[in-house]
N, C-alpha and C positions, 0 to 999 in steps of 0.2 A: 540670906538673900544674895538674887543673883542680879545682874541690871540688863535690860531687854531694852535696844537703842534702833529706833527706827529712822530710816536714811532718808534725806530730804531729796526730792524730784519734784519735777515737773508735770508727770502727768496725773491723769484722772483715773484713778485707778482705787474705785471705792470699795469696801467689803473685802480688802485682805485682811486674813490672820493666820496667825503659827500656832500648832498644837505643839505643847510638850507633853511628852510620857517620860518614864523612867527608861532608864536601858534593862541591861541585864545584869541585877541587884547579887550583890556578893553573898556569901552563905550566911545566914542567920537574918536578914533583912528582906522582909515582906513587904507587899505593897499594902499601903493603906489608903484611905480615901478622905479625899479624891486622889484619883491614881494618876490625873491628867488635869491640865488646864491650858486654856485657848487665849493668847493674847492677839485682841483687835487691833488693827493697824487704823487710825482716823486720819481720811484723805484731806489733806487742805487744797489738793486744785481744782478750777472749774473745768468742765467737761468743753469740747470746740462742739458746737451743734450746727444744723442746717436750720434754714427757715424754708416752709414752701405755702403755696397755698393749695387747699382742699382739693379743688377743681381747677381746671384752665378755663371753664365757662361758667358763668350764672346768666340766671334772666329774672327781671325784677318788673311787673306790672306798672304801669302810670298809677299813681297814689299807693301802690303797695311798696315792700320791701322784700330782701333776700339776704340770710346770713352766711356772707362770706367766712369760710373756716380757713384760721391760719394756724400751722401745727410747726412743732421744733420735731428735731429729729432723737431729744433726749431730751432726759430734767435736766435745766440750765444750771441747776443747785445755785442760783444767782438769780434778782431781777434781770429781767432783757427787757429791751423797748425795741420795737420793731419798728420803722417810719414807715408809709405807706403814700404811694405818690400815684394821684390819678391824673389820667389823659383822655380826654375829651375826643370824640371820635364821632366822624358820619352826621356831624350838626348838633352833638349834644353841648350844653352851654353849662356855665356851675350853678344857673340856677335851676335847672332841670333835676338836679339829685344834691343829696348830704349823705356824706361817708366820712367815718373817722379818720384823723391824721397819724395816728399808730395806735398799736394794740402791744399790751403791757404783757408780760409772764413770768412771773413767780416762780421759785424753787417751788420744783414738783409740778409743774404746769405743762402740759406739752400741748396741748390744743386748745385754741381761743374762737371766737367769733367774732365779726363784726356787722354792723347794720349798715346796710345799703338801703336806702331810702329814695324812690323815683318820685317826683314831683307830678302832683297832677295838675296837667294843663288843659287847653280845649284846641289845641292846634295839631293840626295832623303833619305828625313828624316823625316818619318810619324810620327804622335802621339806625335809629340813635346808640349808640354804645359809648362803655366809660372804660379805660384801660387801666388796672393796677398794677402796680408794678411795687417792690421795694425799694424806697431809700437808702442812705449809707447806713449800712448795717454796723451795729457796736462789736468789740472787739470778740474774736472770739464766735462770730455768727457769720455765716457764708450763705449766699441763694442755695436752694435745694433745687429739685428737678423742675417742681413748677413754679417758676420764679415770677409768672407773672399771670394774671385771670382778666379775661374780660367779662364785662358785666351789661346786658342787650337789655334797654329799655323799651318793653312791649308797648307799645303805643294802642289805646283804646278809642282815639277819635278818628273820625270819617271824614273825608274831606267833603268840603261845602262843593255843590257843582251848578252850573246852570243847566238847562236845557233848552234847544233851541230845533224849529223846523230848518228844514233842510235849506227853503226856499219858499218863499213870502206867496207864491202862487204856483199850482198844479194844474195842467188839463187831463181830463179821462173822456175819451170818447164812447157814446153810448155802445154797450156791449162791449166796452174794453175796460182795461185797468190802468192805473197808475201807481207807482211805486215812493212813497210819500216817506223823504229820510227825516229822522229825528234824532240828534246828537246830541250828546253831553260834550262840556269843553275839558272834561279831566276824567281819570279812571275813578269810579265810583267806589272802589275795593268794598262791595257790598251788594247786595241785588237791591234795585232799583225800581218802582214799576209806578210809571207815570202814566197816569188816566188822561183820555183824551174826550174830549166832548164837542161832537157837528152839532153845528146851528144850520137849518135850512133854510136858504135865501132865493128870492126870485121865483117862487112856485114851486119849488121843488118840495119831493114827499121823502119820505124813509124809502116808502118800496123802490126809488130811483137809484139807488145806492148801497152799498154795503161796507162798512170800514170797520176795525177793532176799536174795539172799549179802552182798551190800555195797549201799553208796549214795556215789555221786560227788559233791564240792562241788569247784566250779573258783573261779578266782578272783572274789571278785565275790558270790558265792552262801552265803547264811545260812539257806534254808530251803530243804526239798525232802521228798518224800513215796515213801513205796514202798507200794505196792498187796500188801494180803494178803487172798486169795480161798481164801474156805472151799468144799471140794466138798462139792456136793451129793449125800446117802445115802439110804437107807431105813432107816438104825440108830437106832433109841432110844437115842442117844449125849450126855446129859444134860452139863453141868457142865464139857465139853473146854474147854481152854483151851493157849493157847502165849506161853512167856513169851520175849521178847526182849529182846536183851542185846546189849552193844556187845563185839565181839572186842578183840583186839589192837591197839590204836590208834597209829596213828602217831606219829613223833617232834611234839612241839609240840601234840598234843592230849591233852586228859584229860576225863574224864568228868564232865559237869555235873547238874544233878538235873532230871528223874528221869532215873535212869542204865539203867530197865529199864521195860518196856509190857507189861503182860499181856493180849492179846489173847483174848477171850472166844470161842468159837464156839457161838451161839446155835441151838440144836436145834430141827428145825419137825418132826419124825416122830412128836409126839403131843400132844394138846390140852392148853394150860396148864391146871393143876386146882390147886383151893386146898388147903392141909392138910400139903403136903413143902418148904415153903421151898426151893422150886424157883425158879429167872428168871421172873420175872413173876408169881410169887405177890404178893397185897395182901395187908393190914391197916388195921384203923383204932387210932389210938392217942389215949389221953388225953381220950375222951369220956365220958359220962354213959347215954346213952338205950340202950335196950337193945329188942331184940324180944322178944314170947312167950318163946320160945324161953331167953330168958337171952344172945343173942348182942348185941355191942355194934353198933350203926347209925348212930353217927356217931365224929367225931373225925378227925386228921390223917392222911390216906391215904399210907399209905408201900408200897414197892414193894421186892420181895427182888431182888438181881443181885448176883453177883461176891462169893458169902459172907456180906454182909450187907445191912441196911434201910437204904434210901435215901428221900428224900422228894420229890416232884412239885412243879415249878414250875405255878403258877395262869396262865400265859400262854397264852393261844387256849382257857382251861377254859371248856367249854361242855356244856348237858344233854346231848349227844349222849357228851363222854367220862364225864358222870358214870353216865350208862347203863349203860358199858360195864363202869365200875370196879364198880357195885354189883350186875351181875348176877354178875361174876366170884367178888363175896365173898357169894352165896349168897342174895341179895335178889331180890323181883321188882319189875319196874317203875322201877329208876333211882333217880337222885336228885332231891328237891324241891327242895333248896338247896345251896348252895356258899358257904363262907365264906371272904372274901376276909381280906385283911391287917387290915383295919379291926377286924374281929371275932376277931383271932389270942388274945384274952385267952380265949377260950373253948375252945381249942383250939392248946397252948402250940406255937410254933415248932420246929423240928427242932432238936437238939443243933449247936453251932457245927462240931464235927468230922467231924459225921453227912455222907454225900452226896447230892447232889441228883442223882440217878438221869437223869429224864425233864424234859425242858423242850419249850415248844412243841406239847403233843399235841392233834391234830386226827382225831376219830373221826368214822365217818359214824353209829354209833352201833349196828350188828351183829356188830361184832367180836367174836372169841372172846376176847380181852384185850386190854390197853394196848400191848403189846409189838407187835400189828398194826397199830396206828394208825400214823398220819403221826408223826413227830417229830424233834426232833436226836437226833444219835448218842447213845448212851446215855453218860451223863457229862458231855456237854457242854451247857452253860447258860448265859446270862446274867442267873439271879438270885441271890438271898440268900433264908436259911431262912423271912424275915419274910414269902415269898410262896409259904409251902407251901400246899398246897390243903388243904382242910377240905372234910368229905363228910359230910351225911346220906342216909342211904339209906331207902328206904320198909320196913314190915314185911312181913313175907312173906305177908301175909293177902288179897291182893286181885287182879285180873285184870288185866293190863296190855296197851298194845297190841304186838303183835310187827310189825304191817306196814301198810300202806295201799293200796289196790289200786285201778288204774283201768277203764273197760269201753272196749272200742275206740270210736273215734268211728263212730255211724251210718252216715253217708255212705260210708264206704269210702276215703275219701281223706284221711285219718288227721288230718283236721282236727275241730273244732267247728264247726258252723254254726248261726245263729240258727234257734230252735225245738228243737235238739236237748236231748236230756235228757243229763247226764252223772253217771254212777253212780258213788259213791266207795264202796269196801269197807273197812272198819276191821277186821281181823282182830286177834282178842285171844288171849292167853296160856291161856285155857280159857271153858267155857261163860259167859253173863253172860245177864240178864235186864233187857231193857230198858222204862222207863216213859216214854211221852212226856205231854206235858202238850197244854192244849188249842192253844196256839201252833206244836204240832209240833216243839217242842223235846224231845230233844238235837236239837244241828247241830254242823255243820262249817265252818269258813271257806274261801272258796275265792277263788282270785285267776285273771281274764283274762289272756291276755298283754299285753294293753294296762294291766293295772293294778287295775281295778275289784274291790272286794271284794263277796264275796255270800257269803248262807249257801245249804248244802244240808243239808237238812232230813231228819230219820230217816224210812224208810220200812218200816212192817213186814213189810210183805208180800213183800217182796224178802229179808228179813235171817234169818239161821239162828241156831243156837245159839251158836257162838264168832265170828259174822260179822255185822255191822253195816252195813247199807246205806243212804248218803244221798244223794239226788237232786237237780239242781235243773237247772231250764231254760235256755238260755241266751237271753238278752236285750239288746236293741240300745239298747248306750248311747252310742250315734255316733261310737265309734272303730274301728269293724269290723263286719263279719260274719261272719269266720271264723276261729278261735283254735287253731293246731296245738298248745299246750299250755296246759294248766288245772292248776295247782299248789294244793296244802295247806301252809300255813306252819307254820313251827315255832311250834307254839300247843298249845293243849289243846281238846276238845271242850268244848261248850258244853249244857250238861243245863237251861239257861233264860236268858231275857231277865233282864238285872240291872235294866233301867228298868222293868221290869214288874211289880206286886206280884204275880203268878199264881206258885202254886206251882212250883219246878221239876221235870224231869223226873228219871230217874235211870238209871243204871247198874251193876250190882251182882253179886257173882258168883252165878251159880244154884244152888251148891252152898250155898256159907257166908252168904252174904248181905251179904260183904265190899264197900266201896265200890271200885270200878275205879280204878287210875291213869289219867286223863284227857289227861295231858300226851304230846305225840308230836314228833317232828322233823319236817323240810319233806319233802314227795314230790311230785314231779311225774307227771303222764300220760304224758310220754316215756320216763320210769323213771329219768332223771336225779336226783340228791338236791340241795336246793338248801339254804344256809343263809341261810336269809330269815325274816322275821316274818311272820306271817299279817298277813290285814287290810289296810288301808290306814296302820298303825303305821308310822311313820320308826323306821330304826334309833336305840337310844339306847346312853348309854354303861352299861355294864352293872356295874362296879365302880370303887372309888375308883383314882386313876392310880399305877401304880407306875415303880420306879426300877431301871436296869440293877446289875448287879453292881460295888461298887467294887473288888475287888480283895480281897488276902488282909486288908491293914489296916482292914477294915470303914468306911472311909471316903472321900471324894473328895479330891483335892488339886488344885494349879494347876496347870493345864496337861491335867487328866483330864476325858472328855467325860463329861456327865450326860447319859443320855437317860430320859424320862420317858413311859411308854407308857400308852395307853387302849385298852380293848377295848369295842368296839360289839357289840349284840346280834345284826348280818348285815354284812356285807362293806359298805364306804362308799368313794366315790370323792373325791379333793381336787382341786377347781380350784384353781390357783394364778395364773391369768392375770391376775388383778386383784390379787391380794399373795398374799403366805405365811400360813396360820396359824399362831399360837403361842401358848403358854402361858406365863402369868406364875409365875414360882417367887421364892421371898423368902428373900433371905440373911439369917441371926442373926434370921427372922420379920418383918423390918422392910422391907430392902433390896431394890427390884424388880431382876428381869432377866428376859430373854426368851428362852424357849428355843424354837427356830424348829422347822417341821416338817420332819421330815429324810424319812421313808419308810414305808411299808406302805398307799397308796391301792390301793384295789382290794382289802383283807383285811378281818380283823374289828378289825387292832390296829394303831393309829397311833403311830408312833415322831417325839419332839419331842426337839431335842438343844441342849446350853448347855455349852460348854467354860468352864470355870472361869480366872480370870486368879490374877495373883500376890496382888491384893488382896482376890480375893473369901476368901482362906483365914482372913483375919483376925475372920469373922463365925462361924465357928465351928459355924455349922449351915446348913442348906437347907431349906424347907417349901414344899408345894404345899397352899393352902388350899382350901375349896369354892369354886367360881365356875364359868366358862365358859370354853371355849376362844376366845381373839381370832381372830376371821375376816381381818382388816386388809386387806378388798376380797375375798378368794379366798372360796371355797365348802368345806362337807362336806356330800355328797349321799347318800340311799340310793338308788340305782339302783333296787333291786325295788318302792319307792314311789314313787318319783320324789319324793321329798319332799324337804326338807332335814333332815339329822340332828339329832336334840336333840344339844344339847354339855354339859349342865349334867353337873358332875363332883363329885364327893366330896371330901373332904381327904384328903390322903396322908400317910402316916406321915413324921417329920420325922427327917433324916437329918444327922450331926454330922461335921464336916468335920475334919483331923489339927488335934491341940493337942499333939504331942510334939513335945520338943526334938531336933534332931539330935545324935546319938552318934557319937562318933572308931569310926570301923572298920578302919584301918592308918595306920600310916605309914612311910615309903620316902624313901631319897633316891639319886640319882644324880647324882655329879659335885659340882655347886652346886646343884641341883634337889630342894627336901625337900618333900615331897607327903603332906598329910594330907586321909583319905578319908572322909566322913561317909556316917551313912545316909540322907541326903534331900537336895533340892535346894537350895540356899545362897541369901541374898541377896547377890547380888552387883553390886547398884545402888551400893555405898560402898564405898570403900578400907578396908582393915583398918589397924589398928596393929601395924606390925613389932615396937614396946616391947611387944607384951602377948605376944612369942613368945620363948623362951630355948631356947640350941642349945649342947649341949656335942660335944665331940668327942675322943675318949680322955680323960675328965675335965676338959678343960678349955673354956672358954668358945671359942663361936665365932660370928662377925658375922651377924646376919640385916638385908641390906641391903635387904630388900623383902619384902612381903605381898600377895598379892592372892587375892581369890575364883575360883574356877570354876565347873563347873555344882554339883557334888557334892563339891567339893575345895578346899583352901588350898594354893598355892603359897606357900613359902619358899624364898629365893633365899639361898644361905650366899656368905662372901667370907674367906677363901679356900675352893675347892670342897673336899670330902672324897676320899677314896684309895682303892683298895680295901683291906678289911682293919681299916677305921677302927670304932671302937666309936660309936656317935650316941645320943641322948638328946634328946627336944624337951620341953618343957615352954609351958604357953598358960595366961595368968591373964586371963579375962573383965575387960573395963573394969566399974567400978564407976558405977552412977549414971547412966548414960546407955548408948544403943544403937548410938552412933555408934562403929566403928572394932571390934565386935565380931563373931566367927561367931553369925549365925542363920538360922534359915530364911526362907523366904520371906512367912511370916505372922508375923515377928517373934519366934520362940522361940528364945532364947538357948542355945547348947552352953553345956555345963560346962566351968569350967578344968581341969586335969591337970595333973600334977606328972610328973617322968621316966619320959615314954614311950618304950619301945625303938623306936630306927627299923631297920627293914630294909636294911642297905647293900647296893644294889644296883650301886655303880658297877665297873666290869669296870675288872681289873689292866691295865697299860699294856702295849701291845704293842714289843718292839724292833724297829724300822723296819729294812728291809732297807738295807744299805750298796752305794756301788758304783752302777753304771750301765751297762745294753749300750751297745757299741760299733758302730759300721758300717762295715763295712770295703769297697773299691773304690772306683769311680770314678762321681762322681752325674753321668751321662751316658744320656740314651735308648740304652737297647737293652744295656748294660753291667749286669750283676747286681750287686748289691749283698747280703751278708749280714751276720749279727750273732754278735758275741764277746760271750758271756756272762760270761767267765772273770772278770770284773772284780766280779760281783754277790756279795754277802755277807750273812750273817743270823745273828745270835747266837742265833738260835731255831731255827738247825739248818737245813741243808739236803739231808737225806738223802734219797736216791732224789727228789730235786725235779724236776718236769715243767713246762716253759714253755711259756706261750702266745705267740703273737707278732699282734701289730697292726700294720702299716705303716701313717705317716701323710704326707698329703702338706701342706704348710703348717699343720700340726696338725688336719685333718679325715682322717677315716678313709678308707683306700682298700678298696672293695670286693673282698671275697673274697682280700685281701692278709694272710695270717693264717699261711706258712710263715717257716721262718727264713731265707730268701731273698726278694729282690725286684726286680724289675728294673723300671727306670721304662721307662713311655711316653711318645707324644707330649704325652700331657696332664697330663703331670708338668712338662713344658720350662718352666723357669724359676722351679719350686718346691721349697723346701728340703724335704727328706726326715727324718721319722723313725722308729723303731721303740719302740711300748711294749712292754713283756716283763710278763705276770701270773704268778705263781705262788701256791702254796701252802707255808709255810714249815712243820716240822716241830712248831710250837705250836699249828698250824690256822688262822693269817692270815693271809688272804689280802692279798698283797703287787702294789705295779705299780711299775716301774721305767720311766723314758724314756729314749732315748738324747739327745746332742746334736744339733743339725740339721747335714745336709751341706750343704754349699754349694750353690747355685741347679742345677739338672738342666740340665745344658747339650744341644743340641742333637746329634744325628748326625754328626758332622764333614764337611765339603764336602771333597772334591778339591782340593787346594791347586795355584794356579797359579805354576808354577816362575817365579823371578828370572833373566831372563838377559841375556846382555850379547853385543852384536854389533859390529862394524869397517865402518864406512863411511869412503872416501876412502883406504886404505890407498895408500902409495906403490910404485911398482914397482922403485925404484932408488935408490942415493944417489950421490953423488961422493965421498964419503969425507972431507968438510968440512963440507958443508952441512947444518944441521938439518933433518929430514924429519919432516911431521906425518901423523896419522891422527885420526879422530872414533870415541867408543866411546859407543855410546849403550847404557843400559840400559833393560830393559821396562818397571820403573817404581823408583818414589823409594825411594835405600835410607834406612836410618835414620840417625837423626843421634846423635852427631858424627861427619859424613860431609865431607872438605874435599879441596882438592887436595890437601893434603900426604901423605894416603891415597894416591891416587894416584900422586903421585910419586914418594913415597919406599918406600911398602910394599906395595903391590897387584900389582906387577909386577916379573918377571924377566926381564932384558934381557943377551944374549948379544952382545958387539962392538960397545955403545953404551950411554948412558944416557937414564934420562929424565930430562928437565932442565927440563919445564915442564908443568903442568896445568890448564886456564885450561876455568872453564865457558862453555859455549855457551847456556845455557837464557834466553831471555826469560822477564822478569817476570809474562807471562801463561799460560808454560809451566808443568811440573810442574818442580820445583828437583832440580838434582844427576842429572838424567838425561841430558842431552848434555855431553860435554867434549870439548875439543881438546888431542890429547897432543902433545910435541915430544921426538924422539929426536935425539941427539946422537952420530954413529957414532965410531968408536977410531978407526979408518983404513979403508982401502978394502977389506976384509973384508964377509962378509954378516952383518947386525945380524936375530937374531932376538927377538922380543916375545912373551912368553908372561903371560895372565891366568889364574892357574888356578882351579879352581872350589872355591867353599871347602865347607870341610868342619867348621870351628869357628867360631863368630861370635864366639868371644871372643878368638880367634888374631889375632896383629899382620897386618894387611893385608885381613881379613875383609870382606866385604861380603855383607848381608844386608838382610832388610826389618822394619820394627816387630816385627812378629808373628813375626820368627824363621826365614822363610825365606830360605837359601841362596842364594848364586850357584850356577846348578846346572850350566853348561856353562864349558868351557875354551876359552882362546881362544888363538891362535898367530899369529904376524906375519912372515913373513920378506922381509926389504930386501937383496936384493943387491947389493954396491959394483962398484967398476971392475975389482978382482979376479977377482970372480964370471964 
């Protein structure tokens, strides 16, 4: 014997072996059998391996599961336990899923899966996910490339939303329409169809209007409008209205507020008259001055609509508006004064509950009523009652101007040229008597296109009893010789020159002698009406600045935008090329802020805006003192006079900001998350103290391990989580002596303590997950059908009349259109493993998802096998009865190991009349081994020797000749060698 010693090392080197052969043998020594020996070295070292997740991401549906693959880079050759660490993301909680804390590999195993099960709940909690990572790995195991994976939980819940009308009332004029707004309070995340039900009221018929029967919201949409169209007719049918309500709402949609909207059809078939509480009627309230007949001629202006009296906002309120209002009220000549908020002590503002019916009213002056003027839709406004219109009308005892007319330019070319006479005729409501002074007054101001301001003087010879004519001859001011338009500004007739000591002229009633009302609106020679000042006076700010409506709470808070509006006597333009104009506002009366110009250029009203920050709320109030607008390099100009506008303004009324403390609105819990919702935005700049909160579950204290403020809520994290059916209460004790760690709003107002608040438990009952798994039947080969066996699937929640859905996967990726119960792999699947995911809903309504184990890698279509064959070469023709005869056996390719001369000599051949005595390999080292053999046959006598090599039918049989991949010797050989007797 010889000693073979294996060296001890620390390397994992399995399957090492050493082959021992004889060297050059001495003379007279030949190789026996066996002529070689192999010594295998048994390795006792464990290999280093890496652990990886199969994919970087997985998805599990709520109530379903997904198998997460964990792989090792090689056979560990021992048992290794891989710890797993989950991290909740995007709002996921421990109760939302279950997953193993480790995965175990035994020797020989390199791939395992763990089941990640997502809990079924009823909450709309999109985007939840869990990050899986490896914990502290055992010795010899390190992290591979995919060292973490994210499991996204697909939410199958849709949010509950409320639907509301944009307003409780709308108005549509006959022959016109109005867009009725319908809103959802949140994204529905699906298509919802909201049915609408109209109810006819006050004599209205279906033919009087058209309106859609429903409104559809798609995912992502929260606001839509429907068109309500009122039919034009000639019937006097006042007070018609249609009540719009919601029909039977779909699941997950409930009514918000307002849940109904009244659309009033404004009838245009008879003029608006005073005295019957009809839509459009006007009245004056809370004044003291009366006319000679005892009628109140001053006070807060109110308009009747939708069955109640409401006020009118003073935005854009002008003399033309007052003219129309006063005429409707039965007075002649319109208003001589309009009271803004600064004087509201004379005419108290409307009651807080009283509606503001009209805003942004803009009349030309000749309308029959305010409803005929341009304005926002009835009920739409951005005002508060401090901006209610106050009005003083002229007593009904003097003539007033009803129109101003121009003669045609004398040249026939439509333009006034140098030397032409412009004739302006003032038309009165009744006959007047005009007395002129020596300076030819009365007079009226005119303006050429170029902006020159001149007077046209009274001409008695051309005037009549109710028509007063004023004339002017066009002069050369150096700015042109032809003027297509001459205008009379928004002004008054002048009966005398204020710079002169001379007695002025006069215009009085021809019957009673009452002085005429001299005020008038603007007129142009081309018939267009211009809202402009007369003469060369620039536009001025005509009232104190006003604020926009702060909302139901009556005050502005942090994050809200305050708008400050200024109304000018005529339209102005804003030039921001050098800078943006602004207005200074004072917080708390002392801290300055700048509201920047926002909009309104080219109109009567300029709007400046400032958005309050969190810090602004602590000042409690905001104030605009008398001052001038800051131009900051910009400009505000009057385009009619071509002058800079007068930008001085009066002080505005002071606003007060919120001072109320936030109040608790609701308390809810879902698993480990308890939410306290408050009435307003909270200060989330500092952490809360968890020790300030106490929670009980079924009467026992429950640990609060964290507290944090949100936008308008406080989140408490409970440990452990509550379950469905638990009774939960919460208490809060505000820290004393400090504002650190307390619940407060952005203005520093602290929320009150509370005790024993009942908490609504929204935690869903646990789902009983499905058991078992689908199985795949068939061979994983291109072109071979695979089928699903679901017989192993169970669910304790019940599977009555269950319907399965299928999705086939290749290497864990969905196969397009592979959703039947069977699947036939194609060439693209070659080399990939196949799984099938089965989805269904159990009897409890829980969606379940189970995934099968993976098949082996899909094999290609098998190629036609090349048969293993044998041939004989150099066969002997005869034998002499005593001598050995030989022939060569050749195989078409190498047979499988072990294959030796012993098999050929003793087992493979069947010989009659002789014996196989030797089989010698003829292959050279460069040849394919075991293909060429020399066979020696010894005859038993002088008879014929027959040698047969049968075809192999079983690779496990004695004497079988097969290739390594199992192909058997396919042909039969037979050699006949005759002897001397033959």
